[in-house]
N, C-alpha and C positions, 0 to 999 in steps of 0.2 A: 114826368118826362123820363126819369130813370127807369121806371117800370116799363114804359112803352119802348124804350131803346132795348131793354132786355127781351121783351116780347118780339121785337123786330129781329134781334139777333137770333133768337130761337127759330123764328119763322123762316128766316133766310137760310140758316144752316140746314133745317129740315127740308126746305125746298131743294137745296143742292143734293142732299143725301137721297131724296126721293127721285130726283132726276137721274142720278147715277144708277140707282137700282132699276129704273125704267129702261135704261140703255143696256144693262148687263144681266138681267134676269134670264135664266134658261130652265128648261125642264118642263114637267107636266103643268106647272103653275104659270107658265109663260104668259098665256093669253089673259087670264083674269088679273094677274099681277101687273102686267104691262099696261092694261087698260085702266086699272085702278090707280096706279102710280101716275099715269098721265093726267087723270082727272084731279088727283091730289096736287101735283106740282103746278097745274094751271091755277087752282084755287089758292095755293100758297103764294104764287107770284102776285096775284091780285091783292091778297091780304097784306103782303109786304108793302105794296104801294099804298094801300089804305092806311096802314099803321104809320108809315113814314110821313104821309100827308097829314095825319092827325098830329104827329110831333111838330110839324111845321105850323099847323093851325094854332097850336098852343104857344107859338113864338120861339121855339127852340130849333136849332139846326139839326138836320138829319145827318146821320153818320156819313162820312165821305168815302169809306172803303169797307170791303169785307174784312180786311185786316183789323179795322176798328171794332167791328161787330163780333168777330169770333170769340175774343176773350170774355165777352159779356153773355155768351150763349151757354145755357145748361145742356145743350145738345152738342155732342162731339162730331166733328167733321169725319165723314167716312173715309177710311184708308185701307179697308180690308176687302178681299174678294170673298163673298158669302154665297151660300146656297140660297135658293128661293125661300126656304123655311127660315133660315137665319136672317135674311133680309126682312121678312115680315116681323119676326121677333124684335129685331133692332128698331124697326119703324114703330112698332107698338110701344116699346120702351121710350122712344123719343117723344111720341105723342103724349104719353103719360107724364113725362117731365114738363112738357109745355102746359098740360092741363093744370098741374099744380101751380105753376107760375101765373097762368091766366086767372085762376081763382083768386090768388092773392092780389094781383094787379087790379082786377075788377072790383074787389072789395075795397081796396084803397081808393080807387076812382069814385066809387059810390059814396064812401065816407067824405070825400072832398066835394061832393055834389057835382061832379063832372059827369053829367048824364050821357053826353055823347061818347066819351071814352068808355064808360060803363057799358053802353050799348054795343060798341065796337068789340070790346073784349068778350062780352057775353056771346055774341055771334061767333066769334072765333072759338070759344069754348065748346059751343055746340058742334062746330065742324070737327074739332079734334076728338070729341067723345064719339061721334059717329064714325070717324076714321078708325078708331081703335076697334069698334065693333066690327066694321067691315073687314079690316085686316085679320082679326082673329077668326072671322067666319071663313076666310079663304083657306086657312090651315086647320080649321075644325077644332079650335081651342076656345076656352071660355075666358 
């Protein structure tokens, strides 16, 4: 449950950061980044719901507020105005933080024979790894 709450905190914070960038991106990368961030925040919103429901399925309460989640997140809430390239770099770094946490949480769930949680976390890991690739491709970095 602790691992899932942390993954939920990461997911929700990244959802908010992604949505803020969706609203505020400008410049030559506007269209591809606006479209990609929309696809990502929609996926992250559904993921947050799935993760919270898994927490409930395991018999634990879901967090009651973002204020409860934020301190558990490895992802920092966005507070800066950034260029499109800086937004992408920040999103890549956030996704990378989440990938590390997801790997650890998935391995712990697997060791606990919690196959449903393992499957959920593995699917999330695939999303974040693909997001990193797509974001890097937009700015032409490896």
